[in-house]
N, C-alpha and C positions, 0 to 999 in steps of 0.2 A: 334705591332700596325698594323692595316689593311691598305691596299693601298688606298690612297685618290682617290675619284671619279673625273674624269676629267670634269671640267666645265669651262665656259667662264671667262675671266678676270673680277674681281669685283663681281662675282656671289657667291663666297664662295665655300666651299667644305664640304663633309660629309665623315667621315672615321670611321672605327671600332677601338675601343680601348677596348681590352679585350672582354667582353661579351656584351658590349653596344656600341652604336654609338654616335659620337660627331659631332656637327656643328661648323664650323670655318670660320671666315672672316678676311681679312687684314684691320686693321683700321689706319695704318700709317707705317712709317719707322723710324729706329733709326741707329745712327752711331755705328759701331762695329770695333774698332781698328783703321784702317787707315781713314784719313779724307774723302776720296771719297767712302769708302765702307759702304753700308747701308744694313740692314737686315729688314725683315718685322716684324711688331708688330701685334700680333693676338688677337682677341676676340673669346672665345670659350664657348660652352655650351655642356655638356655631359650628359650621363645617359639615352639616348633614346633607346627604345627597338628595333626599326627598322631604316633602312637607310632613309625610306620615312619620318618618324617623324623628323629626324635630318635635312633633306633638307628643310622641311616645316618651321622649326624654323629659318632658315637663314634669312628670311625676318625680323624677330624680331631683330636679331643682327645688321642688316643693318640700323636700325632706329637710331643708335648711330651717333652723330655728329662727323665727321672726320675732324681733323685739321692737316694739313701737315706743320710742322715747319722746316724751312731751316736755316742753320747757317747764321748769319748776321755779319756785321763788328762790331768791338769792340765799335765804336762810336754809331752805330744804336742800339745795345743791351743796351748800357748805357741809351740812350734816352727812350727805351721801359721800362727799369727798373725804371728810374726816374719818369716816368708817373704814375707808380703804387705806388712807395715808398714815394714820396714827400707828399702824403696825410697823412702819418703816423707820420711825424716829423715836426719840425719847419723849417721855411725858412732859418734861420741862419745855421742849421745843413746841409741843402742841399747846401748852399753856400760853406761850408767847403768841402763837397764831390766834388763839381764842381771844386773847386780850386785844389784839389788833383788829380782829373782825368785829368786835363790839362797836368800834367807831364807825361802822357802816350801818348802824341801827336804823337810820332814817330810810334805808332802802332794803332792809332785810326781807320785807314781805312784798317786794316788787318782783315781778317775773323776770327771770334773768335775761330773756331775749328782748326785754324792753329797757334794760339798764344801759346807759351810754357812758362814755368816758367823762362827759360833763358831770354826771351823777356821782361817779367815783371820785373825781377830782374835788368836787364840792365837799365830800366827806373828809378827804385828806386836808383840805384847806381849813375845815372847821375843827379838826383835831387839835386839842389844846396842848398836846405833848410835843416832844422834839422830833428831830429827824429820824432817829432810830425807830420810833413807833411808826412814823409815816412810811419808812422803808418796809417795815413788816406788813403794813396795810397793803402796800403795792404787791408784795410777794404773795400774801394769802389770797388777794383778789385774783392774781394771775393763776394761782393753782386751782382755784374754784372754776375760773373760766376755762382752763385747760380741761378740767373734768367735763364741763358742759359741752365743749367742742367735741370731745371724744364720745360723749353720749348723744351727739347729733342734735343738741338743743339750740346751739348758736353757731354762726358761721365764723366769727372772729373774736379775738381777745380784746375786750374794751379797755383792759388795764395796761395795754402795751406801752402807751406813751404818757403815763401819769408822771407828774412832776412832784418830787418830794423835797427839793431844795437845791441850792447851788453847790455843785461838787467842790468848787474852790474854797468854800467856806464850811466844809463838812466838819462837824464836831465829833471827834472820836470819843465815844462813851468809855469812861474808865471801867475797869473791873471793880465790882463792889467788894467789900471786905469778905462777905459771905462767899462770893464766887472765887476770890483769891484763896480762901481757906479750902474750898472744894478742890481746887487745883493742887494745892500743897499736900492735901491728905490723900489724893487719888493714887499716888505711887506710880503713875503712868510714866512711860519713857519720856524724857525731856521735861517733865513737870517742874523739876528743880530749875531748869533753864528759865522757864516762864516766871517763876517766883523771883529769880535773880533779876530778870528784866524789870520787874515791877519795883524792885528795891534799889536799882542803880539808875534807871531813867534814861539810858542811852537809846538813840534811834536804832532800829533793828540792824542796819548795815554796820553801825559802829560796834554794836554788841558782838556780832559774829567775828569781827576783826581782832578782838582782844587776844593778846598773847600772855603767856605766863609771866613774861618779863615786864608786862605793864603793871603787875602787882607790886606794891611796895608796903613796907611796914616801918613805922617810925614810933618806937615805944609801943603804946597801946593803940596807936592810930594805924588803921589799915586802909589803903586807898588804891584806886586804879587811875592810871594816867592814860588818857586816850581821847577819842572824838575826832571826827573828820569833816563835818559839814560846813561849819562857819569858822571865822577867825576866833570867835569867842568859844567855839566848841573844840577847836584843835588843842590837843595836849593839855586838856584841863584835868585837874585832880578831882576825883569824886570819892568821898569817904565811904567805906563799906559799913552799912548798918549792922549792928550786932546780930540781928535776926538771920542774916544770910552768911555770916562768917563760916559756919560749918559747911555750907554749900561750896564756898570759894576754896576752902581748905581741901575738900574732897576733889575738886577739879584740879587743884595744883598737884595732887599726888598721882594723877593719872599718867601712866607711862606710855610713850609712843606718839606723843604730839606736843607741839609747843603752843597750840591753841588752847585758850581757856574754856571755850564753849564750842567744841567741834561737832561736826556731824559724825555719827557712828555708822560706818559703812559695813554692809553685810552683802553676801552673795545671794543668789536665788534660793539657796537652801536655808537662808537665815543665819548663816555662819559669819562670825565677825571676821572682817578682813583688814580693818584699819580705821584711820580717822582722816577727815578732810574738812575744809572750811565749809560752813553751812550756807548753801545757796538760799537767798531770801524766798524765792518762789517755791522751792522745795519745802521750806519750813512752813510757809503759808498753807500749801496744798496738802501736804502729807503729815504734818505734825499739828499745827494750830487748829485747822478746821476739824479734823477728826476728833481731836481732844475736846474742843468746845461742844461738838455734837454729842459726844459720849457723855459729857458732864451736864448737858442741858443748858449750856450758856449760849444765849442767843444774841446775835447782832454785834458781836465784839470782833474787832480785827487786831492783828499783832501790835499796831500802833497804840492800842488801848493800854498796853503796859506802860508806855511813857506817860500817858495821861493819868494812870493810876499813881505813878511816882509823883507827878505834879500835884495831885490831890493830897498826897502825904506831906509834901512840902508846904502846901497852902495851910494845912491844919497845924503844922509845927510852929513853935515860937522861934523867931529869929529875924535878922535884918534882911530887908528885901534884896539888897545887893548880894548877900550871900546865897539867897535862894536863886537869884538869877544866874549866879556863877555855877551852881549845881546843875541847873538846867542847860547851861551853855547857850543862853539866849544872846543874840547879837546886841541887845540893848545894854547888856552888862559890859561889853567890850569898850564902849564909849566911857562908861563910868570908871572902868579900871584904868584906862589910859589917862584920864584927866583929873580924877578926884581921889580914889581910894583903892586899896587892895584887899583881898580876902585871904585869910590864913586857914590852914588845915583845921586848927582848933575851932574856928568859927563855924566852918561847914560841918565839922564832926558833931558840934553841939546840936545841929539841926537833925542830921541823919540818925543820931543816937535816940531821937524821940520816936522813930518809926516803930510801930508795933507789928 
């Protein structure tokens, strides 16, 4: 590489690279290792036959808009990020992020390029709330650090390896009554499916496999027989709460499928072409997540429907063996085999209490 020509600050340089000449200017600075150590960011253009041609081209390079980004506090960068990001999501989503960010209050006014993973982890460890809040803390920290990286304030994401809990013991937060009401009143496609999931309590895979023939009526008692995961869950009867009887009856009247809760298939033009069994991944990605985002419901996964059902059972009066039978818990199988049985009337008395 040829020796750079000495020119005044900000005027750029021209130097020889191999057989040709290259023009170069400094367009900014970036961090390099230590927080206080910065190195220049260059804009270059090569391939000139002579030094004079390279120097003349420097004026073209200097037409670039130069933005000098300096590291800000965690709080300031959160505000900058929020201003850009809040236009893409619902107000409810941003409320969730704001609530999570408050738990980083001890480092809000620390400069972002001095914040370490240890600092962030300590805030998560000190958070008095459950895993859902800690997951949101990790998410919002990652989003703010991504903004800082894009703004050339830091070199890496300090939130990348934060620990929020053991995945094997994850507690899926149930939908609140207010959230469930929001879903029910939304009128969105498949919202009635989610309401039914919350009032029947089956695992998602079990729910999608229900056929119309699994529906039974005995006098005033309506129930579904199904379940696939455990011995206690197989072919168990679950009474249908009065709240969702209209949903079930509408589903039974649908012509063209033997499935009770099928996927509605459409072509690229949006025209209806038939029904098929609902793939769990499809439901998660294209139905559940977009609906939760649109309704401002944060941090809830499809399995939350089963936990919503469990909450309803917990609040209802009734024998514990009957509640275990409704959930299809393995613990009930031992009880059933050796001690006692559960009747439809007993479990109906529980599900009839669901509001």
